[in-house]
C-alpha positions as CSV (number, residue, x, y, z in Angstrom):
1,T,53.8,76.8,33.1
2,L,50.7,78.4,35.5
3,A,51.9,76.7,38.3
4,S,56.1,78.0,37.2
5,V,54.7,81.5,36.9
6,L,53.6,81.2,40.9
7,A,56.4,79.2,42.4
8,A,58.2,83.1,43.4
9,S,55.2,83.3,45.2
10,A,55.4,80.7,46.7
11,A,56.7,81.0,50.1
12,E,54.1,83.0,51.5
13,P,50.3,83.0,49.7
14,L,49.5,85.9,47.3
15,V,47.9,88.1,48.6
16,L,46.4,91.4,46.2
17,K,45.7,95.1,47.3
18,E,42.8,97.6,46.8
19,L,43.7,100.2,45.9
20,R,41.3,103.7,45.5
21,Q,38.6,101.3,45.1
22,N,40.4,99.6,42.1
23,V,41.3,96.1,41.6
24,G,43.6,94.9,38.7
25,V,43.7,90.8,38.4
26,E,46.4,89.1,36.1
27,F,45.3,85.9,35.2
28,E,48.7,83.8,35.4
29,H,48.8,85.2,38.9
30,L,45.6,83.6,39.8
31,S,45.9,80.0,41.8
32,T,44.1,76.7,39.9
33,S,42.7,73.7,42.4
34,A,42.9,71.6,39.2
35,P,42.9,67.7,40.9
36,L,46.0,65.8,39.6
37,K,44.4,63.8,36.8
38,F,43.3,66.9,34.8
39,P,46.8,68.9,35.0
40,N,47.4,72.1,32.9
41,S,43.5,72.7,33.1
42,W,44.5,76.0,32.2
43,P,47.1,77.1,30.0
44,L,48.9,79.4,30.1
45,K,50.5,81.5,27.1
46,S,53.4,83.9,27.5
47,A,56.2,86.3,25.3
48,N,58.6,83.6,27.0
49,Q,57.5,80.9,25.0
50,K,59.1,79.9,22.2
51,K,56.0,80.2,19.4
52,A,54.5,82.7,21.3
53,S,51.0,83.9,20.4
54,P,50.8,86.8,18.8
55,Q,47.8,87.8,21.5
56,T,50.9,88.1,24.2
57,L,51.7,91.2,22.2
58,T,48.6,92.9,23.2
59,A,48.2,91.4,26.9
60,S,49.3,92.7,30.2
61,G,51.9,91.9,31.4
62,G,52.6,89.4,28.2
63,G,50.7,86.5,29.3
64,F,47.0,85.2,29.6
65,L,45.3,81.9,30.5
66,T,43.6,79.8,27.9
67,T,40.6,77.8,28.8
68,T,40.1,74.2,28.0
69,K,37.8,71.0,28.5
70,N,39.1,70.5,31.8
71,S,38.7,73.5,33.3
72,S,35.3,73.0,34.5
73,N,37.1,70.6,36.6
74,S,39.0,73.2,38.3
75,K,38.8,76.6,39.3
76,L,41.0,79.1,39.9
77,K,41.4,81.6,43.1
78,S,42.8,84.3,45.0
79,Q,42.9,86.4,47.7
80,I,42.4,90.0,47.5
81,H,42.3,92.6,50.6
82,F,40.1,96.1,51.1
83,T,40.1,98.3,52.4
84,N,37.5,100.3,51.2
85,P,34.6,97.7,51.1
86,G,31.0,98.4,48.2
87,K,29.2,97.8,45.1
88,Y,32.0,96.1,43.0
89,Y,31.6,96.2,39.3
90,V,33.5,93.6,37.6
91,W,35.3,93.2,34.0
92,V,37.4,90.6,32.3
93,R,39.8,91.6,29.2
94,A,38.8,88.5,27.1
95,I,38.9,86.7,23.3
96,N,36.9,84.5,22.4
97,P,38.0,82.7,19.3
98,N,34.5,80.6,19.0
99,K,31.5,81.1,17.3
100,K,29.2,80.6,20.7
101,G,29.3,82.7,23.1
102,A,31.3,81.8,26.6
103,T,30.2,82.5,30.4
104,L,32.8,83.5,33.2
105,N,31.4,82.8,37.0
106,I,32.9,85.0,39.5
107,S,32.1,84.3,43.7
108,L,33.8,86.4,46.0
109,N,32.9,85.1,49.4
110,D,28.7,84.9,48.9
111,S,28.9,87.2,46.5
112,K,28.2,85.6,42.9
113,T,28.2,87.0,39.9
114,S,28.8,86.1,36.0
115,I,30.5,87.8,32.8
116,P,29.1,86.7,29.1
117,I,31.9,86.7,26.5
118,P,30.3,86.7,23.2
119,P,32.3,85.8,19.9
120,S,35.5,88.6,19.2
121,K,34.4,89.7,16.2
122,L,38.1,90.7,15.6
123,N,40.8,89.1,17.1
124,K,41.7,91.2,19.8
125,W,41.3,91.9,23.5
126,S,38.1,93.2,24.5
127,W,36.2,94.5,27.7
128,M,33.8,91.6,29.0
129,P,30.7,92.8,29.8
130,S,30.0,94.3,26.1
131,P,28.6,97.4,27.3
132,S,25.4,98.8,25.3
133,R,24.6,102.1,24.2
134,K,21.9,103.3,26.7
135,G,23.9,102.1,29.8
136,L,26.7,100.2,31.4
137,T,25.9,96.6,30.7
138,K,22.6,94.1,30.8
139,P,22.5,94.0,33.3
140,P,25.8,95.0,35.2
141,A,27.9,92.1,36.9
142,V,28.6,92.8,40.6
143,L,30.2,92.0,43.8
144,N,29.4,93.4,47.0
145,V,32.1,93.6,49.6
146,T,30.7,94.2,52.6
147,K,33.5,94.5,55.3
148,P,37.2,95.0,55.0
149,G,39.8,92.4,55.1
150,I,41.5,90.4,52.8
151,H,38.6,88.1,51.0
152,N,38.6,84.7,48.5
153,I,37.6,85.5,45.0
154,V,37.4,82.1,42.7
155,L,36.2,82.1,39.3
156,S,35.1,79.0,36.5
157,T,33.9,78.6,33.6
158,E,32.8,75.6,31.0
159,S,34.0,76.8,28.1
160,P,37.0,75.7,26.4
161,N,38.6,77.5,24.4
162,I,38.8,81.4,25.6
163,N,41.7,83.3,26.0
164,L,41.5,85.0,29.5
165,D,44.4,88.5,30.2
166,K,42.6,90.4,33.2
167,L,39.8,91.2,35.6
168,V,39.1,94.5,36.9
169,L,36.9,95.7,40.0
170,T,36.5,98.8,40.2
171,T,33.2,100.8,42.2
172,H,33.4,103.4,39.4
173,A,30.4,102.6,36.6
174,F,31.4,103.6,33.6
175,P,28.2,105.3,31.5
176,K,27.4,105.3,27.8
177,G,28.9,102.2,26.7
178,Q,31.9,102.5,28.6
179,T,34.3,100.4,29.7
180,P,38.1,99.9,31.7
181,R,40.8,101.9,29.5
182,G,43.8,100.0,28.1
183,V,44.5,97.0,30.2
184,G,43.2,98.7,33.4
185,P,44.3,99.3,36.9
186,T,47.9,97.5,37.8
187,T,47.2,96.0,41.5
188,P,49.8,95.8,44.0
189,A,50.8,93.1,46.6
190,F,49.6,93.1,49.7
191,K,51.2,89.7,51.0
192,G,53.9,87.9,49.1
193,K,55.7,89.2,45.7
194,L,54.1,89.9,42.5
195,P,55.6,87.1,39.7
196,K,57.5,89.4,37.4
197,P,55.7,90.6,33.9
198,F,57.1,88.7,30.9
199,R,59.2,90.2,28.4
200,K,56.8,92.2,26.0
201,M,57.3,90.0,22.4
202,T,58.9,92.5,19.6
203,P,57.1,92.7,15.7
204,Q,58.9,90.3,13.8
205,P,62.1,92.3,11.4
206,Q,60.3,93.0,8.2
207,N,62.8,91.3,5.4
208,H,62.5,94.2,3.1
209,K,60.6,97.4,2.9
210,Y,56.7,97.5,1.0
211,P,56.9,97.4,-3.1
212,A,57.1,101.1,-4.0
213,H,54.2,100.4,-6.4
214,W,51.9,99.9,-3.6
215,G,51.5,103.5,-2.4
216,N,51.7,103.9,1.7
217,P,49.9,101.4,4.5
218,P,46.9,102.8,5.5
219,R,47.0,105.1,8.4
220,I,43.9,104.2,10.3
221,Q,44.5,100.3,11.2
222,T,42.8,97.9,14.0
223,R,44.3,97.5,17.3
224,D,45.0,93.9,16.9
225,I,47.8,91.9,15.9
226,V,47.9,89.1,13.8
227,K,50.9,87.5,11.7
228,L,51.1,89.4,7.9
229,P,51.0,88.2,4.5
230,G,54.5,88.1,2.6
231,N,56.8,86.8,5.7
232,Y,56.1,91.0,6.6
233,G,56.3,89.6,10.0
234,M,53.2,90.9,12.5
235,G,50.6,93.9,12.5
236,S,46.9,94.5,12.4
237,S,44.6,92.8,10.2
238,T,43.7,96.0,8.4
239,L,47.6,96.0,7.6
240,R,47.3,92.3,7.0
241,N,44.2,92.5,4.1
242,W,46.4,95.8,2.7
243,I,49.0,93.4,2.0
244,Q,47.3,90.3,0.5
245,Q,45.0,92.3,-2.0
246,N,48.8,93.6,-3.4
247,L,49.8,90.9,-3.7
248,E,47.0,89.0,-5.4
249,K,47.2,91.9,-7.6
250,D,50.8,91.8,-8.1
251,K,50.1,87.7,-8.8
252,K,47.4,88.5,-11.8
253,D,49.1,91.1,-13.6
254,Q,52.2,88.8,-14.1
255,K,50.0,86.5,-15.9
């Protein structure tokens, strides 16, 4: 659970450190203000779980949080020590498997912003807000850090079933539709101790190679991770579609 992840830093509250005008916050490192009657409002998904979600393969740190219908009754909180005040652009790495869009609300002291999270076309992590072709965002998500020191950051949402991996604050404005690279920056602790990352899942071993008459798998594939048909383990949706097409063709040829 989220509580067990934070147990390592329970002796001293965790305060993250802004480093070179960048902050990368793992959602599983945030504390929750959930009331007792709404336990586990932000369930943790990690690579350590027996039935681990395929998304943990590509999640930063091997874990992420999922929102529920009870998430609106609580908030996620953290503290960040800033050395460099200024205007920080805000990004969130997320997956929205729903048909409707979602919104993540973020505040840092008196500065507030919100990030729209549209439905994910592919079941893979994407940086939000989605950049436009003509500029950074419409409009950019910004938080103002007015002075150096420790600041409180609070996150909330009323949207269930949203997967949240990482939050990034940076003074760098990404032009021409660019977003943070990969899983974003890593942030050290200013106070307390960061929990250890979850072990990374390894793809399930394949029981046998692909039949020779299928030819070679696609060379260019998407970067998402899904379960492959035919007991072939885990792989991209491109590979899944290729395997499924060959399985259906073999079945048709046998008739």
